Phi, psi and omega in degrees: 000136182291140179293138178277095185293318180300321179295322177297313183297324181296337181271354188272149168283163177301320181296321178293321178299311182299325182296329181283354179264013177213157182286156175274322182211199188295326186236356186246144167281170180275148172269164166235092188297327181302327182255007178074021179273116182279170171275154183236145183253137171246165182212148175298158178198207007257359184260035178146166185270130173244058182287124178239172176281183186292342178263020182291175178239169184262350188250011173083017180285317182266154181289150175243187179297157173290125184217179179263126176268110177276167176302142179287168185298330177302328179274308188297324179294331178291349175289335186051035187232101181297317182297320181298311184288332176292319178294323175298318177299321178298318180295318178294324175300318177296321178298320179295318177301317181294331184256011176060041177255130184273329183219134172257132188277093180165172007278164176259120188238017178300137186292142178280079182293318179232143176292352184270350181301129186295338182255015181302334180297333179255001173266162193267312191195165168277350184252125184290329179293311180298315181299319181294316180296316182289323177297316180299320179296316179298313181299315179300324178294308181298312187286346173294344178261015181059040171239136181278159172240162177228092181295139188212164353250119189271105009208173177056042175261082190246016177204161175261341182298113182049041186295337185276354182217347185295149182256115177276109184258113184211151176291159177298322178299316179300315179297312184292325184270329187247310192264345178262326193301328178297320176293316182300312180299316181298318179296314185286330184259344186222345181046070174305144182295328180221159172235135177259124179281156182275169178286321196289167169277156170235114182050045173093354182239127177302143181305319182294335181264358198267097182294323177301318182288308190275335181248304184296311183280303189294312185268312185284314182286317189257341178084030178294138186241352184271208177247153177258127176245160176279154158296162189295107180090018185272001180294139175246299179232103191299322181291315177298325178303317180297317177300320185288337182115014175274123187264307189242126175266129175230151357269188176267171004276131184251022187301324180295316178288328174302317181295326178295322178296314179300314182297320181294322178293314182294331180275359181078013181269346181220127180290125181297336178297329177288326175294315178303316180302314181295317180297317178299320178300315181294310184292327179301318179289316181301317181281339172299324174286308187295320181290345181240021181299132180257123179268150174083009177286131183257132176272094182271091185296322180293318179295318180288333173300315180295322177296320180298317178296321180293321177298313182299325179297336178273349187259330185300145184247122173278107186276319181217149176194117178268011181112354181291329177260144004282156179285156174265136183298337182273352181290149175274114188238142172243131174265128183234138180106136186293342176296341176296327180258331181229080186293146168273118190233358177205166180265177182261160177109212190290348180258009184290126184258139172276089194291142182292327173192162178226128178250123179271166176296325177294318176302314183295319180294317180295322180298333180264001177075023179287149178277088184233123173269156180230132173231129184301311175075302178205158182283157182277344192244004181198168178263092185220115182275130176239104185300325179294321179292321178298318180294321176300317180296318180298315181294319179295322180294322178299323185271359180255166174274329179219137173249124177249116182258123179262106187236179178155203182250129174297161180308320186288349182278334181212127183195160167302144175107335179205156180260161176285143179282340182200181180261013186289144163278164177306137182301326180296326179287314178301320180295316180293317180301315180298319181293318180290317181297333180291335182248346183228105180295336180266062179257127178247135176248126175252123185259138173236098185203158182259359183200168181302148176230155172281139186231078183297346183259006189302324182279355185254357181248165186275331182201152176225126180242115180270111179265348187053211175258095197265016178080178189290346176262017186300326181294319177295318179295319179298315179299314181297325181281317181299322185259009170080010173292330174237148178258123181305138181218008178282154176226144187298131174269008180205157178277141169260101177289161177293322181221153178296331180295341180283343185294138185298336181268003191307316183279354183228033179239119178059040179261345181215141178286345185255322189224139171241115183268115180277062189292337180286351177060231183277358184271074180251139176061226186298335177301322179285311183297324175298311184296325181274352187051045186261128177293145177233167178289307175219132186279158171307135178087353183290142175182129181262173182219168173276358172237183180234155183226157173231128177247118187206175174061055177285139176207162182239154182288339178206145182281345182235162184204152176224190185301329188254357184254169174233160176229137176262125178260127179244146177211146181266136179236126182236135171277107184265006180257198185244020183217142176296145181196176180239134178245146176254111177273124182245131180250124178242148177248136179235122181282118179248021182277350184091004177298126182288159172060045173240140178303155179302317177203159180218137178295128180224010177182151174200152174213142175257130186229137179260135185223139171278162179306130179080354184278143175240135174230152176260126177259131180243130180229126180267137175235153178234187183299327179301326180296338180263352197263159167238166180272113182267107186297327180293333180267337185067031186200172176282140186214134172239126180291149176292146178139204187265138174232130175274142174250115186251135181229141179186194180245012174194159181295338178253016179223071179270124185239355179216147185211142171214184181210162175225160175249129186248141173232152184215151174266350180287143178231128177289123184295144179220131175238123184274134175219187182296334181266005176288131184277151178302319181299320177300319181289329178290334182275342181271124185298336181278331182258343183303316181298325180293317179292324178297318179293320177298317180295323180296317179293320179296321181293327181293338179261359182255150179293338181235127178291151182302322182292343178259359184289156180285163183304325180298316181295318179298315180296319180299320178292320183298318186264005181280127174287156183302324182299333182283345178299329178291322182296330182262015174071019182275343176191160178263183184301315183295319179294320180297316179295321179295320179296317180297317178298318180296318180294316180294324177295321179296324180292333181279342182280000000 
């Protein structure tokens, strides 16, 4: 039977209520022993448990329990596989049940605004639709085991540079279209038990203090029902936090802030009903766990290790391949680079897992008896060139049939707490790759990194396999992919630009300790590169396979659509190669209505499909009006202009192979109020005011020596961009006539 939370709260003193709104220690909430309310434990995640004792730390300095390190979000999101990530969530939920953890802190869905963000390895994507869909799948998986999740960090926490105080300055449209939707989708499709607010300010207000963010948007707009907790130490004004909708302060001891809450209520400065609301939110989640606690769940680390390796095999992205992969077991191969023996498989900071075991690619190859030589080449943990090691690698590569270089970013290059200064790989690695590629045309590079890197040698090697940070089974997954036991099927969840300077946030990233100006607006990632027609190294959605696919014959269930209807888009996918494989069908929408300031295309659907050689399947994806819409600030709502929208389908943002279109109609009208600064051109574009302006122009033309239709482009442009108030300056009307015209135009808009 579910615990009656309201009845519990009714029995509490004000002091007891306030105590439940703050942690007891680093990982525990406070108990109320008088009423039999126990303390509850939360733990870092989301790609494994970092359960520590009560004296633990938040940044991964001290050891935690031995657990399974699953692939990080940079990898799992590249799977484009909702079912896969949901099953991973289910396994983590079982691990939490076995370890008596009520909430796992994740997933992290902050948008990858810049490739330099130090925590990009645990964030999902540059695209809000993809991040939201994958986050919802993960949350549904974990919470199916009656374990809570804490989606984070809400919101606009896209850098580590002064992250605890910096002000993210962005328009509401930018927030609603890019930085909010992953949270929104997760709330609406999965209802995470908790949401973790970010450290930073948003447009001048700390997230923890922000009633618009935590109450108006999160609860009223989206229907969130759980509790909101702080990131560790994110409280600014504890009393205002309660008003804003912040429920739980972490970590403990929070006794000083608890006392402030009590004092504010007694002084009449804080409504006790808001305290009751917060306590009920916290206890509802705690008892959702306790009332459904499963006894006897076993944390089988070895079994979950194998599952982790299997997940990673579905996530890796084959970036380049001239046919050298998959390798033949009889080939003479040399593995170069210390990552072959000591893989980098996770990031640093609060998500660092004390892994139960780690299997390297070299271990996996030796276990199978493959003829593989190993040369260290360069160290796994620093940028240090050893000329003797480079020469050994070159000689070994000359004598082998294939050289596989295991490269990537050392732990110190990317971590929570600081951002990367550039997109460079260690110079020692770039130098070795170039030297080996110069003597061995069959050079394969395997990457271990949490975010994009510059690859000056990309055109000189035979294949590149992106493993990202693939968890403790990354070596087994790498082996299975290199030798063709598994067929690569991952696709990039982020763009790899040619240079860091190409990134849209480059001029506005880490430039001020106080303010971060999101000047690029909605043009993040591929949205920007598309609009600029800028070449990139590898596009969003890119991913190769050992087989080939054809995506064709796009069609829609209906040619028209409106605010309340949906359309199903179907497309045929055929495996045209000789090997079974999985293809990711990506659906993008392109606004062809002429609405200004809209991206060329935006991801609005995807499906992963498995096909045998020669097999064809039809993929169906449903879209609604939201898929066509942008956030119209004047309307305060999502809006799609009437007209034509193209539906584009392919297997990467730069590889569209099928296209269809629909015609959209809407009852929504963007509000317009005419004043002296309203331009003639704006009025000409509005169907309600256009006839009035046309008549005015006609009368003006009858008194002019040259008719408007015969005027030169300069004259036409001047009229289009001229505000109504300027008509007086040019003697076209007096004050009374101008006011009468404005009244007539506004009256027309109301009809």
